[in-house]
N, C-alpha and C positions, 0 to 999 in steps of 0.2 A: 404566518405569521401569526404571534403571540402576544394581544393585547396588553396591556401595564398590570390594568387591575389581575388576570389570569394568571401573570408571574409573580404576584405577589400570594395566590392562593395557589400555588403550587411549591412558595419555600416558606411557610408560616413560619419558620425559625427567623425571620423578620420578623416579626410582630414578638418575640418575645426578651430582645432587646431591649423594642418599647416600654414593656413592661416592668422590666427590670432598670431602666434608666427613669430619674425622677423626675429628668426634665423631659417633658413634652416636645419632641419636633411640632415646627410648626406649618400648616399644610402650606401647601406653595399659595392658595387660591388668596389666603391671610397676609401674605407681606407684600410691603411696600411697593410701588412700584418704582422703578429704579432704572433713569435714563443714563444717557451718555454722558448729557452737562453734568446731572449728578457726579459720575465719577471722573469730573475735571474736565471732559472734552465740550465746549458746545458751537456745533457747527453754525448753529445758524449766525455768532458772532462774527464765526472762521467768515461766512461766505459775506456775511458785510465786510467786511476786514478786503477782503479779496475783491470785491466789488472797486472799491477806490485804490487797491495797486492795481488792477484793469488801468483803469484809468492813468497811473502815473505811468506805468508802462507804454501806454499807446502814445506817449507823448514821442518814445524813443524812437517809434520805429522807420524805420530808411525802406524803401523799394526792395528790398528782396525779403519783407517779413510776408510769408503767405498764410498764413493762421493768426487765428483769436488766441488772447490767453484764454486759459480756462480748458484747454486741448489736452488729450492724453499728451502729446506731443507738439514744439514746435520746429515749425515750416520756415524754412531760409534758402533764398535761392541765388547760389554765384553769379553777378553778373556777367556771362561771357562774351559778350563783347566788351568788356572792361579788360580782362583776363585772356591768357594765350595761352596759359597751361597751369592753371590754377594750383596752387598746395593749401590744404588748411592746414594750420596753426591750433592747440590748444592747449589749455590749463589749468588748472582750477589747486585753491586755497583757501585759504581762511582769516582772518585777521586779527588772532591768537590771542593770548591775553590783556592786550591790550584792551578787551569790552571787561575786562575786570574794573580797569578805569574809566570806564563810560560809565559804567553802574552808581561806582560809587560817587560820579558828578551828573550820576540823573541828565548825560547830553549822549542822545544817541542818532543826531541828525549826520553823523561826519563818519558814520566809520561803514558808512554803505561807500563812501566816498575814498576812501581806504581802500577796502576790498578792492574795487574794479580799474582803483587805479594800478591798484598790486598785479592785476591778472592783467590788464595791456601791456603791461613794462613787462613783465615775464613773455609776452609774444615777440612785443618791439624788437625786442633783441635778434631776432630772427628773421628781421627785417615784415613782420609780417602787421598787416593794417586790421586792427578791431573789425569783425562781422555783426557778432550777439552773443548774449552774456546772460546768465542765468544763474539765480539765484536760492539760496538753501537756511531758510530760520527757523529755525527750532527753538521751543519753549517750553516752559511747564504746564502757564496760562497766559495765554494769548491777550496780550492790552492794545487795543487794537491803534490806539494813539502812539504807543511805542512802535506798533511794525511800520503804521504809515511813516515815521519819522526815517525810519531803515530807510524804505524804500525810495521813498522820495530823495533820498542822498545817491542811492541806490541809480537810481531814473537820472541825476540831473549829473552822474558825474558820466554816465553810458551818451547822453544827451552831447556832453561835452568832448568825448573820445570818437565820439562817431559810429556809437556802436548801438543796437537796438535791444533795449529788454524785452526778448521773446518767451519767458516764462519765466517756473521756479518751483518752490516750495514751501510751504509753511509750515510747518509741525508742530504740533499742542499736543506734550507729553505729559502731564502731570504726575509727579512723583520721578520724572528723574533727572530736573532743571529746579537748582532753589526757587525760591520766591524772586520775580524782578531778574533772570537771571534768563540769559538767551542762550545761542551757538550761532556763525556767521559764516556761510561757506559760499563762493562762488565759483564759476564756468565758464571760459571765456573759448569762442572760436573767432578766428583771427584767417586772412589768408595773405599767401605771396607768391609773385611768380615761383616758375622752381629754380630763372638759371638768376634767380635776385635775391634767395636763401642767404641769411649771412653766417658762416657756423665757424668763420676764424681761421678756414685755410689757408687765408690768404696773406693770414701775417708775417711779416716778414720783420726782423732783427734791423732797428734802428726805429721800426715804427715809433711814435709817441704815443701817449698815455694821456688823455684827457680825462679828467673827474669832475662830472654835472653834480652842484653843491642838492644835499637831505635837506628835507625840510623837515629837521630832526631826526624821531628815531624810527619816523614808516609806521610799518607794524612790527619790528622785529628785536628782542631784546627784552620784551619786558616783563618776564619772570626774573631776571638779573633787579632790573630797575624798577621793579616795584618794590623788592627785597629790601634794594640798599635806601630808597626816598621813604616807604612806609613801614619799615620795620626797623630798620639802623636807623635813620635818623628821624624815624618818627613824624616824620609831616603828617600833614594833611593835602587832601586837595588845593583847597584854597587857601593856602599858607603861600604866600611872596620869600622867595629865598633871593638875598643877594647873589650868590655867587652864581644864580643861571637868570636872573634880570628878569625874575617873572612868578608869575602863581606855577607852581609844583602840577595841578591839573591843567592849565593851558599848554604846560609843555609838552605833556606826555598825550596833548590829544591834538596835534598838531598833522595833518591829513600825508597820510600819506601823495607824494608827488607826483602826473603821470608827466612824462616828459616823452610820452608819444607826439604830439603835436610842435615840438623840438626834433626829434630824430626822423622823423618824415621829410625831414628839408632837407638834413644833412644824408639820409640816407638817398634821397634822389638826388644831390650832387655827387655822390658814389664817394661821398668822405671818409667812407668805415669803414676798416677789415675784419672788424668783430665788437661785439659791445656785450657788457657783464653788466645785470641789475644786482643792484647791493644788497643784499637781503639776508637773511638767518646764514651765518657763515665770516658777514662779512668781505671784505677785501679779497683776505686770506685765503679760502676757499670760492667764490665765486668768478675771480678772474680768471684762473686755472681751467675753467671749464671752456673759456672759448679759445685755448692756446693751443696751438701743433706743438707736437712731438718736436725740437730742440730747440725750444722756445721758453723763456720765463719773462716774469717782470721785473722789473726795478724801481721800484715808488719810494720813493725821498717823503717820511715825513715829517711836516708839520709844512708841507708848498701849497699847503691849501686853508683856510681858514674854517675851523669847525664849533659848532654852536658851545655856547660855555659847559653845557648840560653834561655832555659827556666828559669832560674834567673834573666836575664832580662827583659825577657817580664812580669813577675811578678813585677819588679820593675820601668817601663815604669808605668802599669795603677794600683801598687798599691791594683794590683789584690787579693781578699782572696782565703788562701790556699784550701777551700774547693774547688774553680772555677776551680782551677788549676789543681788540683786532676782531679776533672770529665772531663776537656775538653783536658787537655794532657795527653801523654804516661808516660811524665817526668822520660824518659830516658830508660824505659822498654817498650820493642814491645812486649814479649810473657813472662804467664806465667806458668808453670810446677808445678805440684804438684804430687811433689816425695814419695812414701813409706818412711821412716825410717831405712827400712832394705833392699833395692836400691839406700839408697843412694850414695855408694864408687862405686856402679856398673854406676851411671850415672854420675860420677865423672868421672872415666876410659873415659868412653864414648866422653865427652865432651873436654878432655885435648887431645885425639888422636884426634880427629878433628880439634883443636885448636881455639874450638871456649869458648869463656868468660857466665859464668853465674854468682850469684849471689843468697848468702841466704839471700832472704830479708822480711824472713816471718815463720811463723809455721801453721798450724791447730789445731782452737781455738773451745770449744765451745760455740754456738750463733746459730743466725739464719737470714744466708747466707747472712752474713751483712763481708762488710774489715773492720777493726779494727787498726785505726793507732794508732802507739805509737813514 
């Protein structure tokens, strides 16, 4: 092995460049020490934040959690006394550009619940009960107070859904995100008995289609909504708009609703043959995903009340009807296909839980599409 000093001696041409260059190089020993924190990543600050996150996550722990927060992986044990033939169901999603509204309003306590509830709904449509959740929070410069608000929202929603927050990733990436902004994503795992998986295979012609009301836009369509409200109309989040009967920011930041507390009762009562979470793509693209061949859904527009926000968005941009129906949930956050023989039973469960539902259509002959009337 040749020592560094010997390499310079054997290649004297390297010294010629220094003589020709009027700017002398600074010897390494004279360069100021630069730390990871100087580059924008403060490990100590991140560790303090993670300690608070650990406390919040602990409040969500269920009996199946086998690991502590901070390990390389989260461990969870499925209760083999509760399930005969368990199948795990997983999903991953983000909050999308709704985060842009959160940044503008400096409101970070609800986006965590948006994330959890969206993911819970995605696996609930197959009959799965949520087991555990993991999150990914990435930002340019970590703000401990914002991170805590986000994770507190995640933890609260996990607790409400009976789901354990068993880990996640907090990434500080200077130069990658604009100041004050972050991205947020989540991963969920649930469980369902193999013979209880809801696939839509039992859907029959004549089944009734019920719609469960949404709580506003939920987490989809925000790119179009922001363009219409903030660019076309020139509103600010604090503006009160008569047409939507509220402040713009408040209407946009309504929390994505979790339907699991209701769905598990309807599922236990064997009242549904298919369920569709109405997210990006609206009813138009999501309902056909759970319809078997030879069937279609005839949906009666106007059979449910919708937030005035949707109509105002349509008017602001003269948005075509098809675009509205494929971009927004239009006031329906979850669609249930109920066998006609089970309709009264489903109605009874809905009445006892105090949840609203609207009869919005029926299953007809067709090829896996939505027909609007």
